N, C-alpha and C positions, 0 to 999 in steps of 0.2 A: 236701665233696670238693673246693671249688675253694677253699678256705681250705687246705687239706691240700696243694694243688697248690701254693699261692703261699708257703706257708712252703718246702715242698721245693725250691724255686729258690732261695730264700736261703740256702741249707746250701751252704756251700764242699765242694768234691769230697773223698772222703777219702784217695785216693791221686792221684799223678799231678799236683799245682800244678805242681811244676816246669818239668815236660816241657809241659803246658799254656802255661801262660806265656811257655818259650821258644818255642813254635812260636807264637803269637800274634804276638809281637814280632818271630819272622823272617819272619811273612808280609807283615806293616805296612811291616818293611824294605824288601823285595821288590817292594812295591808303592809304595813311592816312588822305589826305584831305578827302576821301569819309566819312571815320569813326567822323571827326571832326565835331562835331555839329554846332557851330558858330565861326564866324569872331570875337576875343575879343583883348582887350587892351593890356591885361596880362594873361600868361597861367593859367592852371588849377594846382592847387597844392595838392600834395598826401601826408598828413601828418600822419607817422607813429610812435607810441611811440613802439620799439622792446624791450618788456620784455622778462627775461627767462620763465616765465607761459604761458601769454597772449600777443598778439597783440593788441594794442588800434590805430584803424586807423581811417581815415573818409578823405573826399575829398571836398577841399575849392573850390568851384567855380569859373572860370574867372570873371572879373567886366567888364559886359559888357560896350560896347560903349554907349548904351541907360541907362544906369544905374551906376553910379556911386559908390552904398554900394555894400558891397559883398553880396553873396548869403548864405544861413543857412546853418550850418554845424552841423552834428550829427555823435557822437562818435560812433563804434560798437568795437567789441570786437570777437578775435577765439583764439582756444591756438595755439600757435607756437611749433607744432610740427604734423607729420603725424602718422596714425595710421592704422594697418592692423588689422582685423577682423581673429577670427580664421577658417582656412582651406580656406581661400581664397587669392586670387593674388590682390584684391581689396585694394590701397592706400587710406586712408582717410586724409585730408588736412585741418585744420582749423576748421572751422563752421560745414563741411560735418560731424566730428566725434559726436557731441551732435545732430545733426539733423536725423542722420540713429543707433544710438547708444543709449541704456539705460543704459547697464552694461559697464563700461568703463574698468574694472578691466581684464574684457576677452581680451582686443586688448595689441595688439603687438605694442608699442609705441617708435618714434624716436624723442627727442628732437631735435633743430637745436642749442640751446646753452649750456654750460656747465660755470658755475661758471661766468655767465655772460658774455661770448663772444661765439661767433659763431664761432663753430668748424666745425658745418655739411653744407656745403656752398648747397647741393643739396637739403636738408629738408628746409633750409631756403629759395633758389627760390623756392622751392614750395609753400610755405606759402605767401611770397610775390605776387606770380602771383595769387594764390588765390583771394588777398586784390584787386587785379586792376580788377579779374573777378567780386567780388560783388560790386565792385565802378562803375562797368560799363565802364573801360579804359581798352584799347587792345592794349595788347604789342606787339612791333615792335622790333627784335631782329636785331642787327645791326652788327655782326660778319660773318665773311664767312661762309656758311655753315646753318646758320641760330639761331645759338644756342641752348642753351641744350632744352628748351621748342621746338622747331620746330624738333630737332632729334629724341625727344621722341614721337612727332606725328609720323614721320616719320617712325621708327621702327614698332608703331603700324599697321600702314597703309601696311609695307612692309609684315607683317604676314598675315594679310589679303588679300594682292595679290593688293592692289587698290593704284598706286603710287601716282595717283593724289591727293588722300586725303591728302599726308605726306605737298605738297606743302601749304596747307589752315589749316593745322590743329589748328594752337593758335585762329587764328583767327574766324573757324568754333566753336570749345571749349565755346569761349567767348561769343561770339554773341547768343549760344544756351544755356547756361545757367543764361545768366544776364536778368536783368527783361528786359521787352519791355517801361516802362516807365522811365527808367534812362538814363540819354543823355551818347553818346557813344562818349569818347575821344580817342585818339590815344597817348600814352605812349609818343613816341618822340615830343610832343606839349605840354607834362605835366613837371610841379617840383616835385621833389620827396625830402620832407623834412622828413629827419631821424632821430630821438632822440637815442644818444647811450651814455653809460655808460663814465667815464674819462678814461683816460690811456690804450686806446684799442690800443694793437702792431701793428705795420705797417705793419704785415705781413696779417692779418686779416682785416685792415682797405683798403690793396690795393683790397684784394680778393671782399669785398663789391663792391668796385668802378664799379669792372669787371662786379660783377651781375649786377648792376643796370643801367651802361652804355650799355653793349654789351650783355647782354642775356635779360633785360626785356626792352631795348630800351629807356630809361626814356631820355628827352630831357635836361634837367637839374636838377642837384643834389646838394642839399646844406645838411650839417651833422651840427647838435645841440648839447650840451650836454643837457641831460634831464634834471637836477637839474638846470641848467640857465634860460630854458626856464619856470622851475617853478616860479623862481625870477622875470623874467619878469612879468608875473602874479600877482604876490605878489605885486611888485610896481605898477604896472597897478591900483590895488584896493587904494593904498594909495594915488597915484594921481587923480583918480576921487572923492576920498572925498574933496580933498583940493576946487573942483569946486564947491561941494554939499554946499546946504547952512541949513544941517539938523545937530542937538547939535552932537556935539564931545563926549559927553560924555554917548550917548545911541545908538552911530553905531559902529559896528564894523570896516568897512572899514574908517573911521578917524580914530580911535585908532591905527590902523596900520602907520599911514603915520608919518614920524618923520624926512624927510628931508634930511634922511644921504645917501637913494640910496643903503643902504647893507643888505644883506640877508644872512644869514647861513643856507644851506638847508638840510634838513636831510632824505636822500632817503634811505628807508629801503623797499625793496623787496623782491624778489623770491628768490634769489642767493647772495646778497651782502646786505651792507650797506654802504654809501658812506656820506661824510660830506664835503660840497663843499661851503666855502665862497665865496660869489657874490659882486663885485661893481659895481651900473650899468649895472646888466644882465650878465657881465664878470666873469668867475673864476678865482681866485687867485689860478692858478698852485700848486704852493710850499705850499700852505697851507691845499690841500685836503687829506684827511685819508678815508681808506677803511676798514672795518670791514667784516671778511669773515664768515656772519653767517646772513642768511636769511629765509625764509617761508619755504624754502626745508630744512633745519638742523632742524627746528623747527617740522616740519611734520613728518622726519625721526626719531625724538627723540621719537614721540608718539607713534609712529609705533610699535618701539621698547617696548616701557612701557607698550601698550596694549596686545604686542603678547607674552611679559614676564609675565604678573599676568592673562590676562583671556582670549582671541580667538586670533586666529594667523592671524594676519591683514598683514604680510607682502608684501603680493599681492594685496593687497587693499589699494593701495595709496591715489586713489581720495576719498575713503568714509573717510580716517582717516583725510584727509586735511581737508573736509566738515566738520567733528566732530572737529576739530582745529577751524575753522573760525566759527561755530556756538559758541562753549561753553569758548573758553581760554577769558580770562582777566589777566591785570596786577594790582597785587594787590601792594599797598603800605607799607605794614607790614606783609612781607614777613615771616619774621620770627616767629611773634605770631601767624601767620594762620598754620605754620607747628605744633607749639607745641600745639595749640587746638585741631589737625587734631591727635596727639598721645592722646591726652585725650578725646576725644570723639569719639564713636562707630560710626563707618561707615555705613554709609545710614540716619544717623541723624546729620551731619553737615552741616552748611545752606549753601556751598557749591559746596553739593554733587549733581548732575544729573547722567541720564542714555539716551545715545543715542542709539536710535530704530533703528536698522540696514533696510535699505530698504529690501522691497523682489522683487524688480523689476517685480512686476504684479500689484500691487493696487498702487505703488509708488515708486519712483526711487531716491528717495534723503532721508537720513533718518532725524527723527524728536525728539527731547529733551523731558523728560518728568520728574518728582520728583519718588525720591526712594519711595517706598512704606511705610519703615520706617516714613522719613521724611513727606510724604504726610499726614498720621497719625499723625503724631505729628502738623503739623499745621492745622487738622480740627479738632483737641482738644480744642488748643490756639483760634479759630473763635467760637468753641462750648463756651470757657468761655469767649470770649468778650461779644459772645451772651447774654449769663446769667448775667453777670454784667450788660449789657443793659437793660436786662428785670428786674433785680432787682431795677436799677434805675427808671426805670419807673412806678415799682409796687409801690417804696414809694414815687413818686412823686402823682401816683393815690389815695393814703392812704393818702397822706397831703390835697389833693384837696378833698378828702370825709369828711376828719374831718372840716374843712372849710365850706362845702357845708352843714354839718349836724346843723353845730351851726348856718348857715344862714336859714336851716328851722324849728330849734327851735323857732328863733324869730318870721320868720312868723306864725309859728303854735300857738304862743302865742298871736299874734296878731287877728288870725283867731278866739281862742276860745270865746276871749273877744267880735267879733264882734257877735259871734254865740250866745250867752248870753244875748246880747242886742237885736237879732231879736228876740229870745224865748219870752222876756217880750213882747216885741211888738205884736207877738202873741197871746199869753194868752189874751193879752187887746182885741186884736179883738175877739175873741174868746166868749168872756163873752159879748160881744155888739151883736155879732149874733149867737143865738142859734141852727139856721138850719143848719149851716155849717156843723155837722158831718153826719146830716143826705144825704146830697149832696153828702160828699166822699164817702157813702157807694154805692151810686147807680153806682158812677163812676167808682167804683172799679169792681163791678158787672158786667158792661157793657166791660170792658177790660178783663176779665176773658174769656167770651165768644168767644170775637175776637180772644184770644189766642189758644184756642184749637180750631175752625175752622181753623187756620194756620198750627197748628200740622197736621191734617189730610191731607191736600191739599199737604205740604212736603214730607208726605212718600207715598203718591201715586206716586210724582215724581220720588223719589228715585228709587222706583221699576220700575219703566218704564225705567229708565236711565239704572238700571242692567242688564235687558234685551238686552236692545240695545249693551251695552258692549259687554255681553257674543256671540250677535248674528254675531258683528262686528269681537271678536276674532276668531270665526268658521270660517268666511267665507275669511280672510285676513291673506297671510301667508306672508307679506313682512314686515322687521322690521322696527322699528319707529327708528328717530333721534338719542335719547338717546342710545337707543341699539348699530346704528350706531357707535356714540360718544365712548361709551365704547370698541368696538371691534377694532376700531382705535387707541384707547390708549392703549391696551395691545400689540397690534402689535409693535407699536412704542418702549414699554417698552422692550418686547423680541428683537428688534434690536439692543435697546441701550446697552443690556444686554451681547449680541453676541460679538460685537465689542469691547467692553470692555473687554470679556474675550479672542478674540485673540490680542487685545492690550497688554494683560499681557503675552500671550505667546510667544510673538515676540522677537529674542533674541535681548540683547540690552548690551552695553558696559558701564560700570561703570563707570563712572568720578568721582575723588574726586582732589585729588591734585595736578593731573597731571594739572588741569585748569590753574592755575598759576603758576606750577614750570618751566612747558616747557618756556612761553614766558618769565620766569625769565634770561633764558642764554642772551638773549640779552642785560641786565645788568651787568650779572653775567658770563662771560664765563668761566672762571674757573671750574664752576660746570661740566663743561662736558672734562676738562683737557687742556683746550687751555690757551695758556699763553698768552694773552692780555688781556688789558682793557676791559670796555663794550662802550656802546652808548656815555654815558655822560661823560667817560672819554676820548673819541674820540673828542668828542665836544669841549672840555677844550684844547685839544692836537693842534686841528684844529685851534682854533682862538689864539692860544699864538704864533703861528707858522704865523700869520699876524701880519701886523706893527702896531704899538702901537697905531695910529689915528684913527684904524678899531675897535679895540676890542671893547670897549663901545657899540658902534652899532650892531657888531654880537650879542653881549649876549643878545640886546635889539629887536633883531629881527632873531628869529628861528623858523626855517619853517619845518615842518614834511610834507613830501608827502609819497607815496608808500601803499602796500598793511598793511604792518605791523604796518601803523598808525592807521588804523581802529582798531586797540585790543581795546576794552575796558580799561580806567585806563593808557593806552601809554602816553597820552599826561600830564596828571596830575603827572606822576613817572619821566616822562623827565624834568618837570618843578621843582618840589622839589629836586629830586639830583643835579639839575643844581646849584639852589639857593646856596645850601650848598657849593659847587665845585668854584662858582665864586666869585669875588671879592666884597668884601661888599659896596664898592660904587657903583657898576655897576647895573642897573635894570635889570630884567630876564623877558623876555615876550617868550611866545612858542605858535604859532599860529598852529591851525590845520583847515583846511578848510575842507567845508562840504563833501566833494567826493576826499581824497588823492590821489585815484588811476589814475583821467583823470585830477590834477589839472596841470599837466605836459603839456599834449597834448592841452589843451584849452588853456594854454600859446603859446605854438608853432603856434596854429591856430591865435592866436593876432597878434605873432612875424611876420608874412608872410602876413599880410594883412597891414602892414607897407610901408611907400614909399621908393624906394629903395633896396627891400629885393631881387630883382631876380641879381641886376648888384653886390650888395657888397657882398652876402653870400652863392650866388650860384655858378656852375661851369657850363658848357654845355660841351656837348661831344668832340666837335672837341679842345675846350682848353683845356679839361683835358688828350687828347692824345699828344697836344702838349708839355703840361710841363712835361710828360712821358719822350716822346722823348729828352727833353732838359736836363734829368736826376734829375729831382725835386723829392725828395721823399716826403711821404705821410705828413709829420709835414710840408712842406714848401707849398705844396698845399694846404691845410686846417688848417695850424696852426692859422695865420691872420685871417679868416674868421668865425673860431669857437670861440676864444677868444676875438677880437675887437668887443665887443657887446656895444656901447654906446647909453644910454636914455636920451634925452635932457628932 
């Protein structure tokens, strides 16, 4: 009986197929129209920079009919991973991890990307669905059965015995957790602009298309290379400078403009480092070079070094990564610094620091302090400077005193001469007035009587004041303002000493040569046994693979983006070493943006707002399915759209 029922459900209905399909499509369209906020001339665009460590995402609002200007865009970030707390079945996705957990080392992590490529489609789908939920976009799966998201909700509802909740699981979850102030959009009325690395395998590329079109139900999809979008932003800065009236010698934007439309982008991120030469925003595919060293390799090296020398930090990836971000720097004198480290005692080197481990009670992130020997050394240096300053001031005071004494001596001589003249005049007056002595004696007696009376009055007043003070002290038990201030000062000193004592007792990682030896791997991979050149060698090899007419312009427009570009000293080291390897007649310029992490995302937002973006660079679901049925591969579908970026 059960088998007959199962077979019967698989048979298509005899009549009314067209009417049923039409009714289903109409109901689906009606639901999507209910969540769409406004009628717009162009759909909203979801811009996602999919990195191995974090996802940078944001929503570009549609251009309204009454407003020709684009809306405001704000970039947000979240982990590109899912995590499970210990002894729990809850799965945290993206920003939920940092909101609910402090100690990230206790979680069981599941990353969606390995070596810069999407290897776990289920995790990636969860992360992208979470980004849509945060942005207020409701996913509308287009595949039969509702897609992975709906199947997830259906299984949970089945366990609860509520079959009705499974049908609207995705919409209910999105509407319940999203902010009411955020406008609601339907995914089938939005464009999804995805930034990805070069040379993605066709199998992975096809899986990404299935996730976006079928699982998330996105209306249109555009896929661009992240370095190309960074080049678009770079060229736009130079283009804007030509229209300004500012002085070219003082503005950074005008310095960028050389009218070549060339840019060599170095994207050094979490999983890799890519060198991508571009012209007018389009990548020169034959000249792209990849170095399999990124932030993940650096963190793992630091983790092993710290574990070997001090504490076991093999399970504390996020703490070690935070220590790397706070303390690492690139040295332009690596060999001399290593020689100095061999000669100088540990704790007295200028680059020695201590990373205080968080206790996850009063602090959830580590802090940096100076080692005790180096701190004492610097205090002594400050004291020496203060002594020298005091001696200098003392000498100045002595010199001023000598000059003042000389001036006083001259004034005294003048006063003595004047006094002699006055004595002569007084003697002459005394001879003329013999009664002046008698008058002076009488005046002196009167003054003496007044002084004696005043002394008696003051003694009586003091006795009365002492008696009043004694009576006040006996009657009042309240402390005075001075006593209160003294007590508060003592309490503050005790609190300060207690904090200093707790600070000294906290566990700390001593960081010395690791601060610059770990980032040195980016320039010398042979230090860890990799048989390849560093970043600068990859840049030179990539530029030499370009045509001759582009090489000088590429050396003149080198752009650094990615998380590793934020390491102090990175730009200076790249520029100095590139100058040594570049031809002498080629100028070398290296540009580091204010925020290298979000630079590509900002370029993608700017690119999505240009005229003709929807028609030229994006594909809707119907066209994509038609191309797949026609037998086109991924390069045939996306090749022209990703590479033919021409900026006039």
